[in-house]
N, C-alpha and C positions, 0 to 999 in steps of 0.2 A: 504493500500500500504506500502511495505517495502522501507524505504528511507535510502540510504547509499551514501557515497561520498569519495573523496580523499581530504586531506588538505595539503597545502604547501604554499610557498611564494617565487617565483611565482608558479602558478599551471597550467597555461594554456598549458604548454608543455606535461602534463601527458597524457599517453595513456590509463590509467585505465578506464575512462568513456567509451571509445570505447570497451574495452575488456568486462567489466561487463554488459554493456547494450546489447552487442551482445548475451551474455549468457542468460540474462533476457528474451530477445525475443525468443531465440532458445528453451528454456525450458518452455515457455508460462507462466511466472511468473508475479505476480502483484508487480512490483517494479520499482525503478528509482535510477540511480547512477549519481551524478553530481560532479563538482569540486568546492571547496570552498577555496578561498584565505584568509589565516589568517596570518597577520604580526606577527613576533616573539613576539613583546611586548603585543600582544592581545591574545596569545595562550590560556591561561587559560579561559578567557572570551569567546573566540570563541568556544572552546570545550564545555563549559557549555551551550552555546546557541544551539549547536547541540543536546545535551541531552534534553533541554527544548522543542525543536521542534519535538522530537519523532524519531530521527534518530536511526536506529538499529546498526549502527557502521560506521567506516570510515577507510580508508587507510591513511598512513602517508608517505609523501615524503619530500625531502629536503626543509627547513633546520630543520624540527621538530622531526626527528626520535629519537634523544636522549632526547630532552626536554620533550617529551610526557611521558617518563618513570615515571617521578615524579608525573604525573597526574593520573596514573593508580592505581586502587585498587588492581589489581592482575596482575602478570606477569607469562607467561609460562617459561619453562626452557630455551627455545631458546632465548627469549627476555632478560632474566637475563644474560645468558652466553655471548651473542653477544653485549649486552649493547645498544640495540636499538629496537624500536617498529615500525613495518610497518603496523600492523593491530590491530584495536580495535573493540571489540564487546561490545555494550552497553546493559547491562542486569539489569533491575530493577534500573536504574540510576547508576549502578556500571560500571566502565571502566575496561575491561579485555584485557590487552595488550599481543600481540603475535608477533613473528618474523617468517615469512614464507620464508625468502630469502634463507636459507640453503636448505629447501625443494625444492624450485624452481631450485636451482643450481643442486642438485642431480637428480631430476626428468628430467631435460632437458637432461643431459648426458644419463640417463637410456633410454629415448625415442629415442635419436638420435644415441647413440652408445651402444646398448643393450648387446653387448658382452664384454664391458669394465669392468674390475674388479678394484674397488677402493683399494682393498687389495694387488694388484699385485706388487706394487712398490711405490717408493717415488713420491711426487708431488712437483712442484715448483709453488709458488704463488707470482705474482708480484703485489705489493701494500700492504697497511696496513690500509686502511680506513674501513668504515662500511661494504662494500661489501666483502672485504677480510676477515673480521672477520666471516661473515656468511659462506663464502666458506671454510675457515679452520675448522669451527665448523662442517660443513657437512662432510668434508673429514675424520676428526677424528671420527665422529659418525659412519662412514661406513668403518672403519678398515684400513685406509691408514696408513702404518707403520711409515712414516716419512714425514714431510711437511717442505720444505724450504720456508722461507718468506723473500723477499727482497723489500726494500722500499728506496726511495731516502733519506728520513729522518730515519736513523736507529733506533733512540729512539722510534719512533712510532711502528716499527716492534717489538721491545723488549717488549713494553707494550702489544701488541697483543698476543705475545707468553705467557707472564706471566698470562694473564687472560683467556687463552684458556682452552679447555676441558682437554687437556693432554699436559702440558708445556714441559714434557720430550721428546715429539715426535715432537716438533717444533724447527727447526734449523734456526737461524738468520744468514744471510750472507750479505756481503756488496753489494750495488747496482751494483758496477763495476764488480762483480763476476757473474752477471746474465747469461752470456753465459757459464761459466765454470760449474756451478752447474747442468746444464742440463744433464750431463753425467750420464747415468743409470736411469734417471727419466722415469716414465710411463705416467706422466701427466704434462702439462704446462698450467697454468691459468693466463691470464692477467686481473687484476681487476682495473688497472689504467685507466686514461682518454687518455693515449697515443694511437694514432691510431684513435681516434674519429674525426669526421668532425670538422675542425677548430683548431685541436690540433696537436702537434708535433707527428711524427711517432715514434713508439717504436723501439729503436735501439737495436737489439739483433741478435746474430749469432746462428742459430739452428744446426750448424754442429755436435755438440756433443750429440744432442738429438737422442735417438734410433728411428729408422724408424717406429717401431710399437707403439710409444708413441702417446697419444691423445693430441690435442691442442685445447683449447677453449678460447674465449674472451668474457667477459661480455658486452663489447661495442656492440651496435646493430645499430649504425648510423655512418658509413655505416655497412650494414649487414656483408659484408666480409671485415674485416679490413686488412691492409697490413700484419699483423702477420699471419692471417689465409690464405691469398693468398700465402705467402712465404711457410707456412707449407704444404699447399696442393701441391705446386710444388715439394716439397721433398717427397711426397707420404704419408704424415701423414693424419690420420683421423681427421677431424676438426668438431667442434660444434660451431655454432653461438650463440650470446648472447640473441637473441629475445626469445628463449624458456624459459630462466630463468625468464624473465619478465612475460611470460604467465603462467608458472607453479606456480610461487609464488602467483599468484592471486587465484588459485583454492581453497586452504583451507579457505581463507577469504570468498569467495563466498559460500562455503559449510556452514561456521559458520553462515552466515546471512540468507541464503535461504534454507538450508537443502538439497542441491543438490551438489554433487561433479562433476563439469563440466569437459569436455574433451578439450584438446588442439588439434585442427585439422589444416590441411593445409589451409583450408578456413579462419580460424581465423588468422593464421599467415600472410596470404596474405592481409587480410583486415587491420591489424594493421600496416604492413610495407608499405602499399600503400601510 
């Protein structure tokens, strides 16, 4: 049996076991995916225990995505560039770290808005955390000519720009300019927690955003955030955040089980139920 899991602290909130066990059953594979809570101070020992128990690999969620970097024997380009690991393949006792978040973001848009061109115009990204790093990486990889990054702490946005794939294509603007920079943009991405259940609503005026611009929010609780509801009312094509979660899981599943799984409406319905 192929054993895999997700590690984090806490980890009970993770939807990963539901996603991967759905695929294991769907493709008739001999495997199991569980959740393992590892406190920060026990990370090295906890990961070593997974190796000793014969795990094939694991996903990484908050707060371990950056800390796991130093435990890996190898890192793919995405993990190095983004500065975080969300997937580990255990091969002969070696830890091979990957980051599939950029893949998840890009594939979600490709599936839900197949006519959208990343190279058509500028993108505006709100936030400068780990998810924002992955989004910016994916956009630059796929030809977006200019990416505006805005964060409440400007210094964090500056660090993101400096470490990005193409610093000359990343423009840092002040948080209070978030409504102004929408003029002429072809894509708006919210990577902050604003709009999530229990959090403040994102305060932004979409008036200057071209009507043909795409709006997406990586928050998926609720599935349709206030930002997406407002954008839809204005006639924008919108993409919810659940697809990014589902698509980022696909390369990990393929690495462990040798099958590239599909994201289907049935899976989305099951995960969001």
